[in-house]
C-alpha positions in Angstrom: -0.1 0.0 -0.1 1.1 3.4 -0.7 0.6 5.9 2.4 0.9 9.3 1.9 1.3 11.2 5.4 0.9 15.0 6.1 2.5 15.7 2.6 3.2 19.5 1.4 5.2 21.3 -0.9 5.8 24.7 -1.1 7.6 26.8 -4.0 9.3 30.5 -2.9 6.8 30.6 -0.1 3.5 29.5 -1.8 1.9 26.4 -1.1 1.2 23.8 -4.3 0.0 21.0 -2.0 -1.1 21.1 1.7 -1.0 18.3 4.1 -2.5 15.5 1.7 -3.2 12.4 3.7 -4.5 9.0 1.4 -3.6 5.4 1.4 -3.9 4.0 -2.0 -4.3 0.1 -1.9 -2.1 -2.0 -4.5 -3.9 -2.6 -7.8 -6.1 0.4 -7.7 -7.0 2.5 -10.4 -7.1 6.3 -8.8 -7.9 9.2 -10.5 -6.9 12.9 -9.7 -9.0 15.4 -10.3 -9.6 19.3 -10.3 -9.0 22.6 -11.9 -5.4 23.4 -13.2 -3.2 24.8 -10.7 -5.0 22.1 -8.0 -1.7 20.5 -6.9 -2.5 17.6 -8.8 1.2 17.1 -11.0 3.0 18.4 -7.9 1.6 15.5 -6.0 2.2 12.8 -8.6 6.1 14.1 -9.0 6.4 14.1 -5.2 5.0 10.5 -5.4 8.3 9.2 -7.6 10.4 11.8 -5.6 11.2 14.1 -8.9 10.0 17.0 -6.6 10.7 16.7 -2.7 7.8 17.0 0.0 8.6 20.4 2.3 7.1 18.0 4.6 5.2 15.0 5.3 6.3 11.1 4.4 5.4 8.8 1.6 5.8 5.4 2.1 5.4 2.1 0.2 4.8 -1.3 1.8 7.4 -0.4 5.0 9.8 1.5 2.6 10.3 5.5 3.8 10.5 6.7 -0.2 10.9 10.1 1.1 14.1 9.2 3.2 15.6 7.3 -0.1 18.7 8.6 -1.8 21.6 7.6 -4.7 20.9 3.8 -6.1 17.7 3.1 -3.6 16.1 6.5 -4.9 16.6 5.3 -8.7 15.3 2.1 -7.7 12.4 3.6 -6.2 11.8 5.6 -9.6 12.4 2.3 -11.8 9.4 0.6 -9.6 7.4 4.0 -9.7 7.1 4.7 -13.4 6.0 8.0 -14.5 4.0 8.7 -17.6 4.4 12.3 -19.3 1.6 14.2 -21.2 4.8 15.2 -23.3 5.5 11.7 -24.0 9.5 12.3 -22.7 10.6 10.3 -26.2 14.1 11.2 -27.9 12.9 11.9 -31.1 16.0 10.6 -33.1 15.8 7.1 -31.7 13.8 4.5 -33.1 10.6 3.7 -31.2 12.3 0.1 -29.9 15.5 1.5 -28.2 13.1 4.1 -26.6 11.2 1.5 -25.2 14.3 -0.6 -23.7 15.2 2.8 -21.9 13.2 1.6 -19.4 15.6 -0.9 -18.8 18.5 1.5 -18.0 18.3 1.1 -14.3 18.9 -2.7 -15.0 21.9 -2.3 -16.7 25.8 -1.2 -15.8 26.5 2.2 -16.8 28.8 1.6 -19.8 26.1 -0.7 -21.4 23.7 2.0 -20.8 25.7 4.6 -22.7 26.8 2.6 -25.4 23.4 1.2 -25.7 24.5 -2.4 -25.5 21.4 -4.0 -25.1 20.6 -7.6 -24.0 18.8 -10.2 -26.4 16.0 -10.8 -23.5 15.8 -7.0 -23.0 15.1 -6.6 -27.3 12.8 -9.5 -26.7 10.8 -7.8 -23.6 10.7 -4.7 -25.3 9.1 -6.2 -28.9 6.7 -8.3 -26.5 5.9 -4.8 -25.2 5.1 -3.3 -27.8 3.0 -5.8 -29.3 1.0 -5.6 -26.2 -0.1 -2.1 -27.7 -0.3 -3.2 -31.4 2.3 -1.1 -32.4 5.6 -3.8 -32.8 5.5 -3.0 -36.5 6.9 0.9 -35.4 9.7 -0.6 -33.6 12.3 0.5 -36.3 10.5 4.0 -37.1 12.1 7.1 -35.3 10.1 8.0 -32.4 9.3 11.7 -34.1 7.2 10.2 -36.9 4.9 9.2 -34.8 1.4 10.4 -34.0 1.0 11.7 -30.2 -1.4 8.6 -29.7 1.3 6.2 -30.8 4.2 8.1 -28.8 2.2 7.7 -25.6 1.6 3.9 -26.3 5.7 4.2 -26.5 6.0 5.9 -23.4 3.8 3.2 -21.5 5.5 0.6 -23.2 8.9 2.2 -21.9 7.4 2.5 -18.3 6.1 -1.2 -18.4 9.8 -2.4 -19.2 10.7 -0.6 -15.9 8.4 -3.9 -14.3 7.0 -1.4 -11.8 4.4 -1.6 -8.8 2.9 1.7 -9.6 2.2 3.6 -12.9 2.3 7.7 -12.3 0.1 9.2 -15.5 0.4 13.1 -15.4 -2.4 14.1 -18.0 -1.3 11.5 -20.2 -4.3 12.0 -22.8 -4.0 16.0 -22.7 -2.7 16.2 -26.3 -4.6 13.4 -27.8 -7.7 13.2 -30.1 -11.0 11.3 -28.9 -9.8 8.0 -30.9 -6.5 8.3 -29.3 -7.7 9.2 -25.8 -9.5 5.8 -25.5 -6.6 3.8 -27.1 -4.3 5.2 -24.5 -6.8 4.6 -21.5 -7.8 1.6 -22.5 -4.3 0.5 -22.2 -3.9 1.8 -18.7 -6.7 -0.1 -17.5 -5.3 -3.5 -19.1 -1.8 -2.9 -17.0 -4.0 -2.2 -14.3 -6.7 -5.1 -14.6 -4.1 -8.1 -15.7 -0.8 -7.0 -13.8 -2.3 -5.8 -10.9 -0.2 -2.5 -11.4 -1.6 0.6 -9.3 -2.4 3.2 -11.3 -2.8 7.0 -10.4 -3.8 9.2 -13.2 -4.3 13.2 -13.4 -7.3 13.5 -15.4 -9.2 16.8 -16.8 -12.4 14.9 -18.1 -14.5 13.8 -15.4 -16.3 11.6 -17.9 -13.3 9.9 -18.6 -12.4 9.6 -14.8 -15.8 7.9 -14.0 -15.7 5.2 -16.8 -12.2 4.2 -16.2 -11.1 4.7 -12.6 -12.1 2.6 -9.5 -11.7 5.9 -6.8 -11.6 9.5 -7.7 -9.3 12.1 -5.5 -10.3 15.6 -6.2 -7.8 18.6 -5.4 -8.7 22.4 -4.9 -5.9 24.7 -4.0 -3.4 22.1 -2.7 -5.8 20.1 -0.6 -8.1 17.0 -1.0 -11.5 18.1 -1.0 -12.9 14.7 -2.6 -12.1 11.2 -2.1 -14.8 8.5 -3.0 -15.9 6.2 -5.8 -17.1 7.6 -9.1 -20.6 7.2 -8.5 -20.2 9.9 -5.7 -19.1 12.4 -7.8 -22.8 14.1 -8.7 -23.3 17.0 -10.7 -23.3 19.0 -7.7 -20.1 17.7 -6.2 -18.2 18.6 -9.7 -19.9 22.1 -9.2 -18.3 22.5 -5.9 -15.3 21.1 -7.1 -14.8 23.0 -10.7 -17.3 25.7 -9.8 -17.7 27.8 -13.3 -15.6 25.1 -15.0 -17.8 22.1 -14.2 -19.4 22.5 -17.7 -16.1 22.2 -19.3 -15.0 19.2 -17.5 -17.9 17.1 -18.1 -17.9 15.8 -21.8 -20.3 14.0 -23.9 -20.8 10.3 -22.9 -17.5 8.5 -23.9 -17.7 4.7 -25.5 -17.1 2.3 -22.1 -13.5 1.0 -21.9 -12.3 -2.1 -23.8 -13.0 -5.2 -22.0 -10.1 -6.4 -19.6 -11.0 -9.7 -19.0 -8.1 -12.6 -18.9 -9.1 -13.8 -22.5 -8.0 -11.1 -24.0 -4.5 -12.6 -25.1 -2.9 -9.7 -23.3 0.2 -11.1 -21.4 3.2 -9.1 -19.6 6.2 -8.8 -21.5 8.4 -11.9 -20.2 12.3 -12.5 -20.2 13.4 -15.0 -22.7 15.7 -17.9 -21.5 19.3 -16.9 -22.1 
């Protein structure tokens, strides 16, 4: 379980996140919602330790995340993978190499600098791409792909880290409706089939209701809503978003793709040496 205890973050004396307390169960799909500037991205970045808390503690299964340094911190960032709105791919490199970057914490510095990947790492990366229907793009430059394809590559790279948690910071903000559904379905399948905890910042309340099993609403850096999607009524949304409520409550979207065990979804596995 991920435990967030009294966590705050201040920038130049201004509070971005204030006294957040949350327990997040393993295997859950949590949507973090709220207006722009509510503190959602700062909260996720603190969980990954890209930003250090000003106060409070983050724990995971007995591990004090806030105390980690050096290699232990790098190990945590691999275990708590981050997916960004801007994809953060290396455009001049091919898709397969971008995906294998998820193994950097597992190989030596020399091999990382020379991009010397083992056969099993390559097989694992191809398997991850197959899961997202983009194995045919493995040899293409990352900057030649559409936004939806690039985000799927970023998710495959995160999966290569063999994470316990995936943090997705507005992963569909720049995507069209079709690619939005493809990416959200991919995150849902990862959550359902692998049991990986997903914590996802979302702007659309309809997406949050459709995909998440728990919603955490933030306003001015504080938690002001924490319940199931069914509890987020129009009235509660208006209290959370004010005049913006109508903008974030979109038209009804298609339901998530089925995530049953019969879909052929398989965790990328290491091959025998």
